[in-house]
GUMI-746148 format. One record per residue: residue number from 0; residue in one letter; chain; z, y, x of N, C-alpha, C, CB in turn. Coordinates in steps of 0.2 Angstrom, whole numbers. Last residue first. Glycine has a CB too. Example, Ala and Ser with C-alpha at 12.3 -4.5 7.8 and 13.67 -1.06 7.14 Angstrom:
% GUMI-746148
+-----+------+-----+-------+-------+-------+-------+-------+-------+-------+-------+-------+-------+-------+-------+
| seq | type | mol |    nz |    ny |    nx |   caz |   cay |   cax |    cz |    cy |    cx |   cbz |   cby |   cbx |
+-----+------+-----+-------+-------+-------+-------+-------+-------+-------+-------+-------+-------+-------+-------+
|   1 |    S |   A |    35 |   -11 |    64 |    36 |    -5 |    68 |    39 |     0 |    64 |    29 |    -3 |    70 |
|   0 |    A |   A |    39 |   -28 |    66 |    39 |   -22 |    62 |    39 |   -16 |    66 |    45 |   -22 |    57 |
+-----+------+-----+-------+-------+-------+-------+-------+-------+-------+-------+-------+-------+-------+-------+
% end
This chain:
% GUMI-746148
+-----+------+-----+-------+-------+-------+-------+-------+-------+-------+-------+-------+-------+-------+-------+
| seq | type | mol |    nz |    ny |    nx |   caz |   cay |   cax |    cz |    cy |    cx |   cbz |   cby |   cbx |
+-----+------+-----+-------+-------+-------+-------+-------+-------+-------+-------+-------+-------+-------+-------+
| 130 |    R |   A |  -245 |    86 |   263 |  -250 |    82 |   267 |  -248 |    82 |   274 |  -257 |    85 |   266 |
| 129 |    T |   A |  -236 |    85 |   247 |  -237 |    88 |   254 |  -242 |    83 |   258 |  -230 |    88 |   257 |
| 128 |    R |   A |  -236 |    91 |   230 |  -238 |    86 |   235 |  -239 |    89 |   242 |  -245 |    83 |   233 |
| 127 |    V |   A |  -222 |    93 |   220 |  -227 |    96 |   225 |  -229 |    91 |   230 |  -224 |   103 |   228 |
| 126 |    A |   A |  -212 |    87 |   214 |  -218 |    87 |   211 |  -224 |    90 |   215 |  -218 |    91 |   204 |
| 125 |    S |   A |  -201 |    88 |   222 |  -204 |    81 |   222 |  -211 |    82 |   218 |  -199 |    77 |   218 |
| 124 |    E |   A |  -198 |   101 |   220 |  -201 |    99 |   227 |  -204 |    93 |   226 |  -196 |    99 |   232 |
| 123 |    T |   A |  -203 |   107 |   204 |  -198 |   105 |   209 |  -202 |   102 |   215 |  -194 |    99 |   206 |
| 122 |    A |   A |  -207 |   121 |   194 |  -209 |   115 |   198 |  -204 |   113 |   203 |  -216 |   117 |   202 |
| 121 |    P |   A |  -198 |   124 |   179 |  -200 |   126 |   186 |  -202 |   120 |   190 |  -195 |   130 |   190 |
| 120 |    A |   A |  -203 |   121 |   163 |  -199 |   120 |   168 |  -202 |   122 |   175 |  -197 |   112 |   168 |
| 119 |    A |   A |  -206 |   134 |   150 |  -209 |   129 |   155 |  -204 |   128 |   161 |  -216 |   131 |   158 |
| 118 |    P |   A |  -195 |   135 |   136 |  -199 |   138 |   142 |  -201 |   132 |   147 |  -194 |   143 |   146 |
| 117 |    P |   A |  -200 |   129 |   120 |  -196 |   129 |   126 |  -199 |   132 |   132 |  -193 |   122 |   127 |
| 116 |    G |   A |  -208 |   140 |   108 |  -207 |   134 |   112 |  -202 |   134 |   117 |  -214 |   131 |   114 |
| 115 |    P |   A |  -202 |   151 |    96 |  -206 |   150 |   102 |  -204 |   143 |   105 |  -204 |   156 |   107 |
| 114 |    L |   A |  -204 |   145 |    79 |  -200 |   148 |    84 |  -204 |   147 |    91 |  -193 |   145 |    84 |
| 113 |    Y |   A |  -211 |   138 |    69 |  -213 |   145 |    71 |  -209 |   148 |    76 |  -214 |   149 |    65 |
| 112 |    A |   A |  -205 |   126 |    68 |  -212 |   126 |    69 |  -215 |   133 |    71 |  -215 |   124 |    62 |
| 111 |    P |   A |  -191 |   127 |    67 |  -194 |   125 |    73 |  -201 |   126 |    74 |  -192 |   118 |    75 |
| 110 |    R |   A |  -190 |   130 |    52 |  -189 |   135 |    58 |  -192 |   133 |    64 |  -182 |   136 |    58 |
| 109 |    S |   A |  -190 |   119 |    44 |  -196 |   122 |    45 |  -196 |   128 |    51 |  -199 |   126 |    39 |
| 108 |    S |   A |  -177 |   115 |    42 |  -182 |   110 |    44 |  -189 |   113 |    46 |  -183 |   105 |    39 |
| 107 |    S |   A |  -170 |   126 |    37 |  -169 |   124 |    44 |  -174 |   119 |    47 |  -162 |   121 |    45 |
| 106 |    N |   A |  -178 |   138 |    28 |  -176 |   131 |    29 |  -175 |   129 |    36 |  -180 |   127 |    25 |
| 105 |    L |   A |  -185 |   150 |    27 |  -179 |   150 |    31 |  -175 |   143 |    31 |  -174 |   155 |    28 |
| 104 |    I |   A |  -196 |   146 |    19 |  -197 |   149 |    25 |  -191 |   149 |    30 |  -199 |   157 |    25 |
| 103 |    L |   A |  -189 |   141 |     7 |  -194 |   137 |    11 |  -195 |   140 |    18 |  -201 |   136 |     8 |
| 102 |    V |   A |  -182 |   152 |     3 |  -179 |   146 |     5 |  -183 |   142 |     9 |  -176 |   143 |    -2 |
| 101 |    L |   A |  -193 |   161 |     0 |  -188 |   163 |     5 |  -184 |   157 |     8 |  -183 |   168 |     3 |
| 100 |    G |   A |  -199 |   154 |   -10 |  -203 |   155 |    -4 |  -198 |   157 |     2 |  -208 |   161 |    -5 |
|  99 |    A |   A |  -189 |   155 |   -20 |  -191 |   148 |   -18 |  -195 |   149 |   -11 |  -196 |   145 |   -23 |
|  98 |    I |   A |  -189 |   169 |   -22 |  -183 |   165 |   -19 |  -185 |   158 |   -17 |  -177 |   165 |   -25 |
|  97 |    D |   A |  -202 |   170 |   -27 |  -200 |   173 |   -21 |  -194 |   170 |   -18 |  -199 |   181 |   -22 |
|  96 |    L |   A |  -201 |   163 |   -39 |  -205 |   161 |   -34 |  -204 |   164 |   -27 |  -212 |   162 |   -36 |
|  95 |    L |   A |  -191 |   171 |   -46 |  -190 |   164 |   -45 |  -194 |   161 |   -39 |  -191 |   159 |   -51 |
|  94 |    V |   A |  -197 |   183 |   -47 |  -191 |   183 |   -44 |  -190 |   175 |   -42 |  -185 |   185 |   -48 |
|  93 |    T |   A |  -209 |   180 |   -55 |  -209 |   182 |   -48 |  -203 |   182 |   -44 |  -211 |   190 |   -49 |
|  92 |    V |   A |  -203 |   175 |   -67 |  -207 |   170 |   -63 |  -208 |   173 |   -55 |  -214 |   169 |   -66 |
|  91 |    V |   A |  -197 |   187 |   -71 |  -193 |   181 |   -70 |  -197 |   176 |   -65 |  -191 |   178 |   -77 |
|  90 |    A |   A |  -209 |   196 |   -72 |  -203 |   197 |   -67 |  -199 |   191 |   -66 |  -199 |   203 |   -70 |
|  89 |    V |   A |  -216 |   189 |   -82 |  -219 |   190 |   -75 |  -213 |   191 |   -70 |  -224 |   195 |   -75 |
|  88 |    L |   A |  -207 |   191 |   -93 |  -208 |   184 |   -90 |  -211 |   184 |   -83 |  -213 |   181 |   -95 |
|  87 |    R |   A |  -207 |   205 |   -94 |  -201 |   202 |   -92 |  -202 |   195 |   -89 |  -196 |   202 |   -98 |
|  86 |    F |   A |  -221 |   207 |   -97 |  -218 |   209 |   -91 |  -212 |   206 |   -89 |  -218 |   217 |   -91 |
|  85 |    A |   A |  -220 |   201 |  -110 |  -224 |   198 |  -105 |  -222 |   200 |   -98 |  -232 |   199 |  -106 |
|  84 |    L |   A |  -212 |   209 |  -117 |  -209 |   203 |  -116 |  -213 |   200 |  -110 |  -209 |   198 |  -122 |
|  83 |    I |   A |  -211 |   226 |  -112 |  -215 |   221 |  -115 |  -212 |   214 |  -113 |  -222 |   222 |  -114 |
|  82 |    P |   A |  -203 |   235 |  -104 |  -204 |   236 |  -111 |  -207 |   231 |  -115 |  -208 |   243 |  -111 |
|  81 |    A |   A |  -190 |   229 |   -93 |  -197 |   229 |   -95 |  -198 |   230 |  -102 |  -201 |   222 |   -92 |
|  80 |    F |   A |  -177 |   227 |   -90 |  -179 |   234 |   -92 |  -186 |   234 |   -94 |  -177 |   239 |   -87 |
|  79 |    A |   A |  -173 |   215 |   -85 |  -169 |   218 |   -90 |  -172 |   224 |   -93 |  -162 |   220 |   -87 |
|  78 |    I |   A |  -183 |   211 |   -76 |  -181 |   206 |   -80 |  -177 |   209 |   -86 |  -176 |   202 |   -76 |
|  77 |    G |   A |  -186 |   223 |   -69 |  -191 |   221 |   -74 |  -188 |   216 |   -79 |  -197 |   219 |   -71 |
|  76 |    P |   A |  -177 |   222 |   -58 |  -176 |   227 |   -64 |  -180 |   225 |   -70 |  -176 |   234 |   -62 |
|  75 |    A |   A |  -185 |   213 |   -49 |  -178 |   211 |   -53 |  -176 |   216 |   -59 |  -173 |   211 |   -48 |
|  74 |    A |   A |  -196 |   217 |   -43 |  -197 |   214 |   -49 |  -190 |   213 |   -53 |  -200 |   207 |   -48 |
|  73 |    L |   A |  -191 |   223 |   -31 |  -195 |   227 |   -35 |  -196 |   224 |   -42 |  -202 |   228 |   -32 |
|  72 |    L |   A |  -184 |   212 |   -25 |  -180 |   218 |   -27 |  -184 |   223 |   -32 |  -178 |   222 |   -21 |
|  71 |    T |   A |  -195 |   204 |   -23 |  -189 |   202 |   -27 |  -185 |   208 |   -30 |  -185 |   197 |   -23 |
|  70 |    T |   A |  -202 |   211 |   -14 |  -205 |   210 |   -20 |  -200 |   208 |   -25 |  -211 |   205 |   -20 |
|  69 |    L |   A |  -193 |   211 |    -3 |  -195 |   218 |    -6 |  -198 |   216 |   -13 |  -201 |   221 |    -2 |
|  68 |    V |   A |  -193 |   198 |     0 |  -187 |   201 |    -2 |  -189 |   208 |    -6 |  -182 |   203 |     4 |
|  67 |    L |   A |  -206 |   195 |     3 |  -203 |   192 |    -2 |  -197 |   195 |    -5 |  -202 |   185 |    -1 |
|  66 |    V |   A |  -208 |   204 |    14 |  -212 |   205 |     8 |  -209 |   202 |     2 |  -219 |   203 |    10 |
|  65 |    A |   A |  -199 |   197 |    23 |  -197 |   204 |    21 |  -201 |   206 |    15 |  -199 |   209 |    27 |
|  64 |    A |   A |  -205 |   185 |    24 |  -199 |   185 |    22 |  -197 |   192 |    19 |  -193 |   182 |    27 |
|  63 |    S |   A |  -217 |   189 |    31 |  -217 |   186 |    24 |  -211 |   186 |    21 |  -220 |   178 |    25 |
|  62 |    L |   A |  -212 |   194 |    43 |  -215 |   198 |    38 |  -216 |   195 |    31 |  -223 |   200 |    41 |
|  61 |    L |   A |  -207 |   182 |    48 |  -202 |   188 |    47 |  -206 |   193 |    42 |  -201 |   191 |    54 |
|  60 |    A |   A |  -218 |   174 |    49 |  -212 |   172 |    45 |  -208 |   177 |    43 |  -208 |   166 |    49 |
|  59 |    G |   A |  -226 |   181 |    57 |  -228 |   180 |    51 |  -222 |   178 |    46 |  -233 |   174 |    51 |
|  58 |    W |   A |  -219 |   181 |    69 |  -219 |   188 |    66 |  -222 |   186 |    58 |  -224 |   192 |    69 |
|  57 |    R |   A |  -220 |   168 |    73 |  -214 |   170 |    71 |  -214 |   177 |    67 |  -209 |   171 |    77 |
|  56 |    K |   A |  -234 |   158 |    67 |  -231 |   164 |    71 |  -225 |   166 |    68 |  -237 |   170 |    71 |
|  55 |    L |   A |  -242 |   149 |    61 |  -235 |   147 |    63 |  -233 |   152 |    68 |  -236 |   140 |    67 |
|  54 |    R |   A |  -253 |   152 |    53 |  -254 |   151 |    60 |  -247 |   149 |    64 |  -257 |   158 |    63 |
|  53 |    W |   A |  -246 |   155 |    41 |  -251 |   149 |    42 |  -252 |   147 |    49 |  -258 |   151 |    38 |
|  52 |    L |   A |  -240 |   166 |    45 |  -236 |   160 |    43 |  -240 |   154 |    43 |  -233 |   161 |    36 |
|  51 |    G |   A |  -250 |   175 |    46 |  -246 |   174 |    52 |  -242 |   167 |    51 |  -242 |   179 |    53 |
|  50 |    F |   A |  -255 |   175 |    33 |  -259 |   173 |    38 |  -255 |   171 |    44 |  -264 |   178 |    40 |
|  49 |    A |   A |  -244 |   180 |    27 |  -246 |   174 |    25 |  -250 |   171 |    30 |  -249 |   173 |    18 |
|  48 |    G |   A |  -244 |   193 |    32 |  -238 |   189 |    33 |  -240 |   182 |    32 |  -232 |   191 |    30 |
|  47 |    V |   A |  -256 |   198 |    26 |  -255 |   198 |    33 |  -250 |   193 |    35 |  -254 |   205 |    36 |
|  46 |    L |   A |  -252 |   197 |    13 |  -258 |   193 |    15 |  -258 |   193 |    23 |  -264 |   197 |    13 |
|  45 |    G |   A |  -241 |   206 |    13 |  -240 |   199 |    11 |  -246 |   195 |    13 |  -239 |   198 |     4 |
|  44 |    A |   A |  -247 |   219 |    15 |  -242 |   216 |    20 |  -241 |   208 |    19 |  -236 |   220 |    20 |
|  43 |    L |   A |  -254 |   220 |     3 |  -258 |   219 |     9 |  -253 |   216 |    15 |  -260 |   226 |    11 |
|  42 |    A |   A |  -243 |   219 |    -6 |  -249 |   215 |    -7 |  -252 |   214 |     0 |  -254 |   217 |   -12 |
|  41 |    A |   A |  -235 |   230 |    -2 |  -233 |   223 |    -2 |  -238 |   218 |    -2 |  -227 |   222 |    -7 |
|  40 |    V |   A |  -244 |   241 |    -6 |  -242 |   240 |     1 |  -239 |   233 |     2 |  -237 |   245 |     3 |
|  39 |    G |   A |  -245 |   238 |   -20 |  -251 |   238 |   -16 |  -249 |   237 |    -8 |  -254 |   245 |   -17 |
|  38 |    S |   A |  -231 |   240 |   -23 |  -234 |   233 |   -24 |  -241 |   233 |   -20 |  -236 |   232 |   -32 |
|  37 |    A |   A |  -229 |   253 |   -20 |  -225 |   248 |   -17 |  -228 |   241 |   -17 |  -218 |   248 |   -19 |
|  36 |    Y |   A |  -238 |   259 |   -30 |  -239 |   260 |   -23 |  -235 |   255 |   -18 |  -236 |   267 |   -20 |
|  35 |    I |   A |  -232 |   255 |   -42 |  -239 |   253 |   -40 |  -240 |   254 |   -33 |  -243 |   258 |   -44 |
|  34 |    L |   A |  -219 |   260 |   -41 |  -220 |   253 |   -41 |  -227 |   251 |   -39 |  -217 |   250 |   -47 |
|  33 |    L |   A |  -222 |   273 |   -42 |  -219 |   271 |   -36 |  -219 |   263 |   -35 |  -211 |   273 |   -36 |
|  32 |    R |   A |  -227 |   274 |   -55 |  -231 |   275 |   -50 |  -228 |   273 |   -43 |  -233 |   283 |   -49 |
|  31 |    P |   A |  -221 |   262 |   -67 |  -220 |   268 |   -63 |  -225 |   268 |   -57 |  -213 |   269 |   -61 |
|  30 |    I |   A |  -235 |   254 |   -76 |  -228 |   254 |   -73 |  -227 |   260 |   -69 |  -227 |   248 |   -69 |
|  29 |    P |   A |  -246 |   247 |   -84 |  -243 |   254 |   -85 |  -236 |   254 |   -83 |  -243 |   255 |   -93 |
|  28 |    A |   A |  -257 |   240 |   -71 |  -252 |   239 |   -77 |  -249 |   246 |   -78 |  -247 |   234 |   -75 |
|  27 |    P |   A |  -266 |   239 |   -60 |  -268 |   243 |   -66 |  -263 |   243 |   -72 |  -275 |   241 |   -69 |
|  26 |    L |   A |  -258 |   231 |   -52 |  -259 |   238 |   -50 |  -261 |   242 |   -56 |  -264 |   238 |   -45 |
|  25 |    I |   A |  -255 |   217 |   -53 |  -252 |   222 |   -58 |  -253 |   229 |   -56 |  -244 |   221 |   -57 |
|  24 |    A |   A |  -263 |   211 |   -44 |  -265 |   211 |   -51 |  -262 |   215 |   -55 |  -264 |   204 |   -54 |
|  23 |    L |   A |  -257 |   213 |   -32 |  -263 |   216 |   -33 |  -265 |   216 |   -40 |  -269 |   213 |   -29 |
|  22 |    N |   A |  -246 |   204 |   -34 |  -245 |   211 |   -33 |  -251 |   216 |   -34 |  -242 |   212 |   -26 |
|  21 |    G |   A |  -253 |   192 |   -35 |  -250 |   195 |   -41 |  -248 |   202 |   -40 |  -243 |   191 |   -42 |
|  20 |    L |   A |  -257 |   191 |   -22 |  -262 |   192 |   -27 |  -259 |   194 |   -34 |  -266 |   185 |   -28 |
|  19 |    S |   A |  -245 |   190 |   -16 |  -249 |   195 |   -14 |  -254 |   196 |   -19 |  -252 |   194 |    -7 |
|  18 |    N |   A |  -241 |   177 |   -22 |  -237 |   184 |   -23 |  -241 |   190 |   -21 |  -230 |   183 |   -18 |
|  17 |    F |   A |  -250 |   169 |   -17 |  -250 |   170 |   -24 |  -246 |   176 |   -26 |  -247 |   164 |   -28 |
|  16 |    V |   A |  -246 |   170 |    -3 |  -253 |   172 |    -6 |  -253 |   173 |   -13 |  -258 |   166 |    -4 |
|  15 |    C |   A |  -233 |   164 |    -4 |  -234 |   171 |    -2 |  -241 |   174 |    -4 |  -234 |   171 |     6 |
|  14 |    I |   A |  -236 |   151 |    -9 |  -232 |   156 |   -13 |  -233 |   163 |   -11 |  -224 |   154 |   -12 |
|  13 |    V |   A |  -243 |   147 |     2 |  -246 |   147 |    -4 |  -242 |   152 |    -9 |  -247 |   140 |    -7 |
|  12 |    T |   A |  -232 |   147 |    12 |  -238 |   151 |    13 |  -242 |   152 |     6 |  -243 |   148 |    18 |
|  11 |    A |   A |  -224 |   138 |     7 |  -221 |   145 |     7 |  -228 |   149 |     8 |  -216 |   146 |    13 |
|  10 |    T |   A |  -231 |   126 |     8 |  -230 |   128 |     2 |  -227 |   136 |     2 |  -224 |   124 |    -1 |
|   9 |    T |   A |  -231 |   126 |    22 |  -238 |   126 |    19 |  -237 |   129 |    11 |  -241 |   119 |    18 |
|   8 |    L |   A |  -218 |   125 |    25 |  -221 |   131 |    27 |  -228 |   131 |    23 |  -222 |   131 |    34 |
|   7 |    A |   A |  -215 |   112 |    20 |  -212 |   118 |    17 |  -215 |   124 |    19 |  -205 |   118 |    20 |
|   6 |    T |   A |  -223 |   104 |    28 |  -225 |   105 |    21 |  -222 |   111 |    18 |  -224 |    98 |    16 |
|   5 |    P |   A |  -226 |   110 |    44 |  -222 |   107 |    39 |  -224 |   108 |    32 |  -214 |   109 |    40 |
|   4 |    R |   A |  -239 |   107 |    55 |  -236 |   111 |    50 |  -232 |   108 |    45 |  -242 |   115 |    47 |
|   3 |    Q |   A |  -235 |   101 |    71 |  -238 |    99 |    65 |  -235 |   104 |    59 |  -238 |    92 |    63 |
|   2 |    Y |   A |  -236 |   112 |    84 |  -232 |   108 |    80 |  -237 |   106 |    74 |  -226 |   111 |    78 |
|   1 |    R |   A |  -246 |   119 |    91 |  -240 |   117 |    95 |  -236 |   111 |    91 |  -235 |   122 |    96 |
|   0 |    M |   A |  -263 |   118 |    92 |  -257 |   119 |    87 |  -251 |   116 |    91 |  -258 |   116 |    80 |
+-----+------+-----+-------+-------+-------+-------+-------+-------+-------+-------+-------+-------+-------+-------+
% end
């Protein structure tokens, strides 16, 4: 491992996993078919992104951030237009957790963990042993 995993990224990974499991849990709910398909795709992509984020890969951070943004945009209308109070509460919690996950992923203290490391320095003449 290149870096020690920051606590912010560990927390963001947990939020991404719960977000993906939540997306899978709402699949049988009585919501529009487009949201069901989008939630299924977001759930699978979110699990892949959470794995990449856990492994401190840049693609994992980008994929996780994209899934959190997509899930936020899909859940936001539910705050105002959900037919049942329970769905409204789920939408509020989803939006708040997604925003918290985005802040943790994009936080300046956690970015160096998944960015590419510094390039290797070229060998100098003094480092080469001559006989």
